[in-house]
C-alpha positions as a printed NumPy array, in Angstrom:
array([[  0.   ,   0.   ,   0.   ],
       [  2.862,   2.397,   0.758],
       [  4.329,   1.708,  -2.666],
       [  0.995,   2.455,  -4.37 ],
       [  0.579,   5.682,  -2.42 ],
       [  4.119,   6.753,  -3.292],
       [  3.499,   6.134,  -6.976],
       [  0.251,   8.104,  -6.858],
       [  1.985,  11.053,  -5.182],
       [  4.77 ,  10.926,  -7.747],
       [  2.311,  10.857, -10.647],
       [  0.241,  13.74 ,  -9.31 ],
       [  3.397,  15.741,  -8.539],
       [  4.797,  15.243, -12.026],
       [  1.515,  15.92 , -13.814],
       [  0.379,  18.646, -11.448],
       [  0.26 ,  21.332, -14.104],
       [ -0.515,  19.112, -17.102],
       [ -4.293,  19.34 , -16.889],
       [ -4.09 ,  23.15 , -16.81 ],
       [ -3.244,  23.153, -20.516],
       [ -6.258,  21.098, -21.716],
       [-10.027,  21.325, -21.264],
       [-12.49 ,  18.506, -20.566],
       [-12.533,  17.498, -24.259],
       [ -8.696,  17.234, -24.232],
       [ -8.4  ,  20.281, -26.496],
       [ -5.515,  22.652, -25.717],
       [ -6.409,  26.103, -24.461],
       [ -5.6  ,  28.832, -26.949],
       [ -3.493,  31.436, -25.213],
       [ -2.888,  34.869, -26.7  ],
       [  0.639,  36.15 , -27.042],
       [  1.261,  38.896, -24.498],
       [  4.711,  39.936, -25.714],
       [  5.169,  43.671, -25.908],
       [  2.232,  44.452, -23.628],
       [  3.984,  44.427, -20.273],
       [  5.17 ,  47.714, -18.843],
       [  8.345,  48.692, -17.051],
       [  9.51 ,  46.286, -14.364],
       [  9.351,  48.308, -11.158],
       [ 10.773,  47.527,  -7.761],
       [  7.297,  46.511,  -6.549],
       [  7.045,  43.934,  -9.335],
       [ 10.478,  42.539,  -8.464],
       [  9.53 ,  42.306,  -4.792],
       [  6.319,  40.407,  -5.616],
       [  8.138,  37.909,  -7.829],
       [ 10.905,  37.371,  -5.26 ],
       [  8.404,  36.875,  -2.436],
       [  6.447,  34.377,  -4.512],
       [  9.627,  32.441,  -5.345],
       [ 10.626,  32.29 ,  -1.688],
       [  7.181,  30.946,  -0.83 ],
       [  7.745,  28.149,  -3.314],
       [ 11.124,  27.401,  -1.748],
       [  9.661,  27.38 ,   1.751],
       [  7.193,  24.713,   0.587],
       [ 10.071,  22.715,  -0.981],
       [  8.377,  23.208,  -4.33 ],
       [ 10.742,  23.115,  -7.28 ],
       [ 10.631,  26.193,  -9.512],
       [ 10.101,  25.447, -13.183],
       [ 10.216,  28.687, -15.164],
       [  7.263,  28.026, -17.456],
       [  4.968,  26.887, -14.659],
       [  6.217,  29.538, -12.222],
       [  5.701,  32.355, -14.772],
       [  2.141,  31.221, -15.394],
       [  1.43 ,  31.073, -11.652],
       [  2.973,  34.508, -10.976],
       [  1.   ,  36.19 , -13.741],
       [ -2.212,  34.521, -12.603],
       [ -1.872,  35.042,  -8.84 ],
       [ -0.34 ,  38.531,  -8.888],
       [ -2.216,  39.91 , -11.953],
       [  1.012,  40.57 , -13.833],
       [  1.97 ,  40.193, -17.474],
       [  5.621,  39.142, -17.415],
       [  7.46 ,  37.002, -19.929],
       [  9.43 ,  33.881, -19.123],
       [ 12.752,  35.594, -19.87 ],
       [ 11.983,  38.53 , -17.565],
       [ 10.952,  36.242, -14.71 ],
       [ 14.096,  34.168, -15.187],
       [ 16.303,  37.282, -15.066],
       [ 14.563,  38.527, -11.909],
       [ 15.129,  35.17 , -10.179],
       [ 18.746,  35.078, -11.367],
       [ 19.405,  38.589, -10.076],
       [ 18.192,  37.608,  -6.611],
       [ 20.061,  34.262,  -6.459],
       [ 16.903,  32.191,  -6.879],
       [ 17.75 ,  30.632, -10.236],
       [ 20.909,  29.103, -11.683],
       [ 22.273,  30.744, -14.813],
       [ 22.42 ,  28.662, -17.996],
       [ 23.681,  30.512, -21.08 ],
       [ 23.927,  29.325, -24.662],
       [ 25.814,  31.169, -27.352],
       [ 25.607,  30.547, -31.081],
       [ 28.178,  31.876, -33.503],
       [ 27.802,  32.353, -37.281],
       [ 29.847,  30.507, -39.897],
       [ 31.996,  32.38 , -42.39 ],
       [ 30.983,  30.632, -45.627],
       [ 27.391,  31.802, -45.288],
       [ 28.495,  35.367, -46.05 ],
       [ 29.011,  34.488, -49.714],
       [ 25.306,  34.432, -50.647],
       [ 24.455,  36.366, -53.81 ],
       [ 21.702,  38.831, -54.711],
       [ 21.796,  39.124, -58.517],
       [ 22.097,  36.565, -61.364],
       [ 25.392,  36.281, -63.214],
       [ 27.143,  37.96 , -60.315],
       [ 29.317,  35.089, -59.086],
       [ 30.12 ,  31.906, -61.01 ],
       [ 31.01 ,  28.766, -59.067],
       [ 33.523,  26.434, -60.78 ],
       [ 34.586,  22.994, -59.642],
       [ 35.409,  19.553, -60.97 ],
       [ 34.371,  16.088, -59.825],
       [ 35.279,  12.569, -60.836],
       [ 32.713,  10.304, -62.523],
       [ 33.142,   6.565, -63.037],
       [ 31.666,   4.695, -66.005],
       [ 31.834,   0.906, -66.04 ],
       [ 32.645,  -0.549, -69.442],
       [ 32.07 ,  -4.248, -68.996],
       [ 34.25 ,  -5.019, -65.973],
       [ 36.564,  -2.047, -66.426],
       [ 36.068,   1.214, -64.512],
       [ 36.817,   4.273, -66.633],
       [ 37.156,   7.546, -64.692],
       [ 36.535,  10.955, -66.219],
       [ 36.626,  14.474, -64.798],
       [ 33.563,  16.683, -65.221],
       [ 34.1  ,  20.437, -64.868],
       [ 30.865,  22.288, -64.061],
       [ 29.908,  25.965, -63.867],
       [ 26.919,  27.056, -61.728],
       [ 25.634,  30.589, -61.146],
       [ 25.552,  31.179, -57.384],
       [ 22.656,  33.63 , -57.445],
       [ 20.198,  31.572, -59.517],
       [ 21.719,  28.047, -59.322],
       [ 21.588,  27.948, -63.135],
       [ 24.002,  25.367, -64.635],
       [ 25.73 ,  27.423, -67.315],
       [ 28.418,  25.12 , -68.743],
       [ 30.264,  21.846, -68.355],
       [ 33.103,  19.845, -69.872],
       [ 34.188,  16.208, -69.812],
       [ 37.944,  15.584, -69.767],
       [ 40.365,  12.905, -68.736],
       [ 41.924,  15.094, -66.05 ],
       [ 41.188,  18.459, -64.454],
       [ 43.278,  20.895, -66.477],
       [ 43.292,  24.606, -67.197],
       [ 41.762,  23.862, -70.603],
       [ 38.774,  22.254, -68.88 ],
       [ 38.291,  25.365, -66.718],
       [ 38.549,  27.689, -69.688],
       [ 36.097,  25.558, -71.643],
       [ 33.415,  26.054, -68.977],
       [ 34.2  ,  29.777, -68.684],
       [ 33.862,  30.259, -72.434],
       [ 30.544,  28.419, -72.488],
       [ 29.198,  30.616, -69.718],
       [ 30.383,  33.89 , -71.259],
       [ 29.117,  33.035, -74.747],
       [ 25.657,  32.128, -73.442],
       [ 25.076,  34.452, -70.458],
       [ 27.73 ,  37.14 , -70.631],
       [ 30.747,  37.914, -68.468],
       [ 30.179,  37.364, -64.708],
       [ 31.445,  39.722, -62.027],
       [ 33.424,  37.103, -60.131],
       [ 34.307,  33.435, -60.046],
       [ 34.779,  31.223, -56.977],
       [ 36.85 ,  28.054, -57.021],
       [ 39.293,  26.154, -54.83 ],
       [ 43.1  ,  26.351, -54.835],
       [ 43.597,  23.636, -57.452],
       [ 46.527,  23.918, -59.837],
       [ 44.2  ,  24.075, -62.851],
       [ 42.191,  26.95 , -61.37 ],
       [ 45.293,  28.962, -60.46 ],
       [ 47.188,  28.369, -63.71 ],
       [ 48.591,  31.246, -65.766],
       [ 46.148,  30.637, -68.63 ],
       [ 43.115,  30.932, -66.336],
       [ 44.495,  34.017, -64.601],
       [ 45.173,  35.746, -67.934],
       [ 41.654,  34.972, -69.141],
       [ 40.068,  36.345, -65.945],
       [ 42.193,  39.489, -65.981],
       [ 41.431,  40.117, -69.65 ],
       [ 37.686,  39.947, -68.982],
       [ 37.894,  41.83 , -65.636],
       [ 36.484,  38.904, -63.643],
       [ 37.237,  39.011, -59.917],
       [ 38.633,  35.883, -58.216],
       [ 37.   ,  34.827, -54.926],
       [ 38.995,  31.791, -53.723],
       [ 37.149,  29.329, -51.492],
       [ 40.329,  28.256, -49.74 ],
       [ 41.999,  24.847, -49.565],
       [ 40.161,  22.117, -47.7  ],
       [ 36.981,  24.174, -47.472],
       [ 34.222,  22.51 , -49.56 ],
       [ 31.535,  24.637, -47.887],
       [ 33.183,  27.757, -49.298],
       [ 32.186,  26.573, -52.775],
       [ 28.95 ,  24.928, -51.698],
       [ 27.052,  25.852, -54.88 ],
       [ 29.058,  23.518, -57.106],
       [ 29.332,  20.887, -54.389],
       [ 25.545,  20.833, -54.098],
       [ 25.169,  20.682, -57.896],
       [ 27.44 ,  17.638, -58.154],
       [ 25.575,  15.995, -55.297],
       [ 22.254,  16.433, -57.153],
       [ 23.786,  15.29 , -60.435],
       [ 25.308,  12.092, -59.118],
       [ 22.117,  11.275, -57.266],
       [ 20.09 ,  11.633, -60.492],
       [ 22.517,   9.899, -62.855],
       [ 23.59 ,   7.087, -60.56 ],
       [ 26.132,   4.486, -61.71 ],
       [ 26.576,   4.039, -65.447],
       [ 27.304,   0.541, -66.793],
       [ 28.126,  -0.039, -70.474],
       [ 28.118,  -3.614, -71.599],
       [ 30.475,  -3.072, -74.548],
       [ 34.147,  -2.795, -75.288],
       [ 33.96 ,   0.736, -76.713],
       [ 36.744,   3.262, -76.712],
       [ 37.214,   6.446, -74.674],
       [ 35.25 ,   8.491, -77.183],
       [ 32.09 ,   6.469, -76.521],
       [ 32.448,   7.059, -72.808],
       [ 32.802,  10.793, -73.371],
       [ 29.801,  10.961, -75.674],
       [ 27.519,   8.983, -73.365],
       [ 28.514,  10.998, -70.325],
       [ 28.059,  14.279, -72.218],
       [ 24.556,  13.291, -73.309],
       [ 23.509,  12.326, -69.81 ],
       [ 24.821,  15.554, -68.297],
       [ 23.177,  17.611, -71.015],
       [ 19.821,  16.116, -70.094],
       [ 20.435,  16.802, -66.424],
       [ 21.452,  20.412, -66.997],
       [ 18.407,  21.061, -69.162],
       [ 16.046,  19.566, -66.564],
       [ 17.806,  21.228, -63.659],
       [ 17.403,  24.667, -65.202],
       [ 13.649,  24.089, -65.467],
       [ 13.238,  23.56 , -61.721],
       [ 12.902,  26.484, -59.3  ],
       [ 15.199,  26.511, -56.3  ],
       [ 15.505,  28.636, -53.159],
       [ 13.297,  31.663, -52.52 ],
       [ 12.719,  32.697, -56.144],
       [  8.885,  32.839, -56.008],
       [  8.641,  29.975, -58.497],
       [ 10.993,  31.553, -61.088],
       [ 13.138,  28.882, -62.714],
       [ 16.923,  29.479, -62.984],
       [ 16.949,  29.876, -66.761],
       [ 14.302,  32.617, -66.659],
       [ 16.021,  34.254, -63.716],
       [ 19.286,  34.43 , -65.668],
       [ 17.466,  36.289, -68.462],
       [ 16.234,  39.034, -66.113],
       [ 18.134,  42.245, -66.982],
       [ 20.321,  43.753, -64.259],
       [ 21.2  ,  47.443, -64.173],
       [ 24.795,  48.566, -64.288],
       [ 24.401,  50.175, -60.852],
       [ 23.429,  46.817, -59.316],
       [ 26.362,  45.124, -61.034],
       [ 28.763,  47.752, -59.728],
       [ 27.323,  47.424, -56.232],
       [ 27.767,  43.652, -56.366],
       [ 31.321,  44.029, -57.662],
       [ 32.198,  46.292, -54.721],
       [ 30.702,  43.779, -52.275],
       [ 32.82 ,  40.993, -53.766],
       [ 35.927,  43.16 , -53.405],
       [ 35.096,  43.901, -49.778],
       [ 34.56 ,  40.207, -49.156],
       [ 37.959,  39.35 , -50.637],
       [ 39.673,  42.104, -48.636],
       [ 38.028,  40.866, -45.445],
       [ 39.598,  37.441, -45.927],
       [ 43.043,  39.047, -46.319],
       [ 42.629,  41.313, -43.263],
       [ 44.725,  40.635, -40.121],
       [ 43.269,  37.936, -37.94 ],
       [ 41.897,  39.495, -34.708],
       [ 42.157,  36.091, -33.022],
       [ 45.905,  35.766, -33.587],
       [ 46.744,  36.174, -29.841],
       [ 44.53 ,  33.168, -29.093],
       [ 46.263,  31.093, -31.781],
       [ 49.645,  32.144, -30.392],
       [ 48.672,  30.925, -26.917],
       [ 47.509,  27.604, -28.381],
       [ 50.797,  27.028, -30.199],
       [ 52.726,  28.065, -27.073],
       [ 50.863,  25.432, -25.041],
       [ 51.656,  22.796, -27.664],
       [ 55.358,  23.698, -27.702],
       [ 55.692,  24.178, -23.938],
       [ 54.148,  20.827, -23.064],
       [ 55.63 ,  18.998, -26.069],
       [ 52.213,  17.939, -27.36 ],
       [ 52.027,  16.056, -30.669],
       [ 48.507,  16.474, -32.056],
       [ 47.436,  15.013, -35.381],
       [ 47.036,  17.499, -38.273],
       [ 43.249,  17.2  , -38.209],
       [ 43.244,  17.613, -34.426],
       [ 45.438,  20.734, -34.639],
       [ 43.214,  22.241, -37.338],
       [ 40.131,  21.664, -35.218],
       [ 41.869,  23.192, -32.187],
       [ 42.8  ,  26.325, -34.174],
       [ 39.178,  26.643, -35.251],
       [ 37.685,  26.189, -31.782],
       [ 40.135,  28.436, -29.903],
       [ 38.779,  31.484, -31.769],
       [ 35.4  ,  31.276, -30.04 ],
       [ 36.739,  31.536, -26.477],
       [ 37.85 ,  34.559, -24.473],
       [ 41.552,  35.186, -23.982],
       [ 40.937,  35.441, -20.23 ],
       [ 39.369,  31.976, -20.225],
       [ 42.377,  30.634, -22.15 ],
       [ 44.798,  32.011, -19.526],
       [ 42.79 ,  30.484, -16.67 ],
       [ 42.635,  27.173, -18.533],
       [ 46.432,  27.156, -18.877],
       [ 46.814,  27.383, -15.109],
       [ 44.252,  24.653, -14.493],
       [ 45.805,  22.454, -17.21 ],
       [ 49.252,  22.79 , -15.631],
       [ 47.901,  21.666, -12.253],
       [ 45.972,  18.775, -13.837],
       [ 48.934,  17.296, -15.699],
       [ 51.046,  17.741, -12.565],
       [ 48.712,  15.293, -10.814],
       [ 48.343,  12.92 , -13.76 ],
       [ 50.685,  12.874, -16.764],
       [ 48.097,  11.022, -18.876],
       [ 46.042,  14.226, -19.079],
       [ 48.647,  15.96 , -21.247],
       [ 46.673,  16.259, -24.498],
       [ 44.608,  18.861, -26.318],
       [ 41.322,  17.125, -25.615],
       [ 41.755,  17.524, -21.871],
       [ 42.841,  21.159, -22.266],
       [ 39.77 ,  22.027, -24.329],
       [ 37.553,  20.255, -21.811],
       [ 38.91 ,  22.579, -19.12 ],
       [ 38.544,  25.581, -21.439],
       [ 34.917,  24.749, -22.205],
       [ 34.013,  24.522, -18.511],
       [ 35.818,  27.748, -17.591],
       [ 34.268,  29.624, -20.516],
       [ 30.848,  28.341, -19.484],
       [ 31.365,  29.576, -15.932],
       [ 32.448,  33.002, -17.201],
       [ 29.428,  33.276, -19.506],
       [ 27.099,  32.305, -16.682],
       [ 28.701,  34.806, -14.319],
       [ 28.42 ,  37.618, -16.89 ],
       [ 24.741,  36.895, -17.381],
       [ 24.146,  36.679, -13.643],
       [ 25.9  ,  40.024, -13.118],
       [ 23.766,  41.566, -15.856],
       [ 20.617,  40.29 , -14.153],
       [ 21.789,  41.543, -10.739],
       [ 22.475,  45.019, -12.086],
       [ 19.04 ,  45.135, -13.667],
       [ 16.632,  43.285, -11.372],
       [ 18.291,  42.748,  -7.981],
       [ 15.863,  43.995,  -5.324],
       [ 18.531,  45.509,  -3.057],
       [ 20.222,  47.28 ,  -5.977],
       [ 16.91 ,  48.663,  -7.209],
       [ 16.075,  49.796,  -3.678],
       [ 19.425,  51.606,  -3.34 ],
       [ 18.918,  53.317,  -6.696],
       [ 15.433,  54.402,  -5.669],
       [ 16.785,  55.833,  -2.407],
       [ 19.549,  57.702,  -4.221],
       [ 17.084,  59.245,  -6.662],
       [ 14.774,  60.236,  -3.834],
       [ 17.675,  61.688,  -1.826],
       [ 18.818,  63.732,  -4.825],
       [ 15.345,  65.144,  -5.195],
       [ 15.213,  66.021,  -1.497],
       [ 18.716,  67.508,  -1.496],
       [ 18.076,  69.644,  -4.548],
       [ 18.175,  73.268,  -3.347],
       [ 15.509,  75.513,  -4.897],
       [ 16.642,  78.604,  -6.833],
       [ 15.329,  82.161,  -6.849],
       [ 14.613,  81.944, -10.571],
       [ 12.624,  78.753, -10.062],
       [ 10.492,  80.299,  -7.316],
       [  9.699,  83.311,  -9.517],
       [  8.844,  81.096, -12.521],
       [  6.455,  78.961, -10.434],
       [  4.816,  82.101,  -9.016],
       [  4.256,  83.436, -12.538],
       [  2.653,  80.132, -13.503],
       [  0.476,  80.392, -10.401],
       [ -1.1  ,  83.65 , -11.517],
       [ -1.196,  83.17 , -15.297],
       [ -1.873,  79.449, -15.772],
       [ -4.528,  78.346, -18.263],
       [ -6.21 ,  75.92 , -15.873],
       [ -7.059,  76.193, -12.19 ],
       [ -5.486,  72.812, -11.434],
       [ -2.178,  73.899, -12.938],
       [ -2.231,  77.158, -11.008],
       [ -2.86 ,  75.322,  -7.725],
       [ -0.017,  72.885,  -8.448],
       [  2.398,  75.739,  -9.276],
       [  1.486,  77.63 ,  -6.086],
       [  1.984,  74.492,  -4.004],
       [  5.436,  73.812,  -5.49 ],
       [  6.373,  77.472,  -5.028],
       [  5.388,  77.285,  -1.352],
       [  7.438,  74.097,  -0.86 ],
       [ 10.485,  75.724,  -2.48 ],
       [ 10.191,  78.791,  -0.261],
       [  9.926,  76.641,   2.869],
       [ 13.005,  74.624,   1.864],
       [ 14.932,  77.807,   1.057],
       [ 14.042,  79.353,   4.418],
       [ 15.405,  76.262,   6.214],
       [ 18.883,  76.937,   4.796],
       [ 18.914,  80.729,   5.339],
       [ 19.477,  82.739,   8.541],
       [ 17.82 ,  85.981,   7.372],
       [ 14.704,  86.499,   5.265],
       [ 15.565,  90.003,   4.05 ],
       [ 18.324,  89.084,   1.558],
       [ 16.111,  86.348,   0.05 ],
       [ 13.211,  88.764,  -0.473],
       [ 15.569,  91.306,  -2.046],
       [ 16.864,  88.702,  -4.509],
       [ 13.289,  87.713,  -5.417],
       [ 12.341,  91.375,  -5.97 ],
       [ 15.396,  91.843,  -8.238],
       [ 14.473,  88.696, -10.211],
       [ 10.873,  89.899, -10.658],
       [ 12.034,  93.335, -11.757],
       [ 14.339,  91.783, -14.368],
       [ 11.381,  90.111, -16.111],
       [ 10.916,  92.352, -19.142],
       [  8.028,  90.298, -20.538],
       [  5.817,  91.156, -17.512],
       [  3.798,  94.293, -17.051],
       [  3.923,  96.293, -13.841],
       [  0.562,  94.986, -12.613],
       [  1.672,  91.39 , -13.267],
       [  4.9  ,  91.941, -11.334],
       [  2.885,  93.32 ,  -8.432],
       [  0.622,  90.219,  -8.441],
       [  3.672,  87.892,  -8.519],
       [  5.29 ,  89.65 ,  -5.561],
       [  1.967,  89.687,  -3.679],
       [  1.664,  85.927,  -4.116],
       [  5.253,  85.281,  -2.988],
       [  4.897,  87.624,   0.006],
       [  1.717,  85.777,   0.978],
       [  3.607,  82.462,   0.81 ],
       [  6.41 ,  83.891,   2.987],
       [  3.804,  84.732,   5.649],
       [  1.956,  81.407,   5.175],
       [  2.159,  79.022,   8.091],
       [  3.254,  75.402,   7.356],
       [ -0.013,  74.075,   8.838],
       [ -2.15 ,  75.82 ,   6.215],
       [ -3.313,  73.567,   3.425],
       [ -3.585,  75.947,   0.492],
       [ -3.262,  79.528,  -0.667],
       [ -6.053,  81.379,  -2.407],
       [ -5.103,  84.145,  -4.82 ],
       [ -7.571,  86.981,  -5.256],
       [ -8.047,  88.062,  -8.827]])
């Protein structure tokens, strides 16, 4: 019986808030989105949320942000979001910080806006089986990055500069000269013949970099589609190399024609071939050319993460580590996304760790320490941000400082005269009463700091006389009001000005 009761309590505790999201017909309640409707988070709101959270803790009730936010908004008639409630709890040490940080990838910056702006060139190996013999050929393919239109191809025995030029000439003869071309660091792409052709036609070179297939993802994706469509080719004949070339050329021609009839990406249903025929103004082409130049210059700019890479190589040399090439490349990539302060702290912790156990002397263990230290620093930064914004004691101190500044602010003679003028010439009775009340408060505060009344009255009379925009009768009314307030006792509630 005790076991059954324990299971029932566990079930009801786990599903305590589940039935609040469904009605009797098991249909979910439709809740309206309240984002943007909540007002400024005041100190009273923070106090209510903190008190409610401490009540939950006193009942040994675990705080789950989604459920707690719903309960706070319902019980306290608030309209707070989950993120705001979480930051309030974090600021008052009632919730543990958990930060997540995403960082962008570089190759995504190479997306295009106009057709025939950037041409992607690459080669891939195709295998054709002639009886039991595998014949390999290289296919060079050109794809427009902006429209994904396949603009030219060539079939050759090897990837040579002639194969690259063949595709370039096909593209230029059919679609015109592109603004730039992107390809890898292959010897055929960087040959003198290709460079001379590009310089003669004023085509910018945007290298994708060695060992970076994502940098030229347009052609990589095109070859992936092509090989998936074509599949493996088997020829049951003893034909020569020319037959292989002709068959492969025919198959690719069919693929290119069909591929250009299929819309891709966010083109509103416009197929690549039609998109390539859309005219582009010279201003847009010039703007795209400048963007390509800026992109190329950005890759050649000094690396801002060089100090981090220097520390990594120092650690490898100092501890005589021997990482594999792939491991070192991955380490150089990952070290960029950590703070230099976290790297220094990780060095100290790594030195102590390998002093206790020599088997820990490897890059994997170092990066494990670095990840944990960086996580702690991120969490502490977020917690400090929350404390500065929503901590109850901090907000209370700020409120006291603002109130003290208001109380300590000494009234001026000019301010008293201005409020008295508003008290006799205001458009509405309520505004006149408010101005007279503030004028009386300023006079009382000024009298508390002065030993003699005569000098203060003389200064007020001089300030009234200096008002050139007031007539003599108005100046007399202003002084009469101020003199009445000087003689007013603090116990009196209001001052009535006779017209």
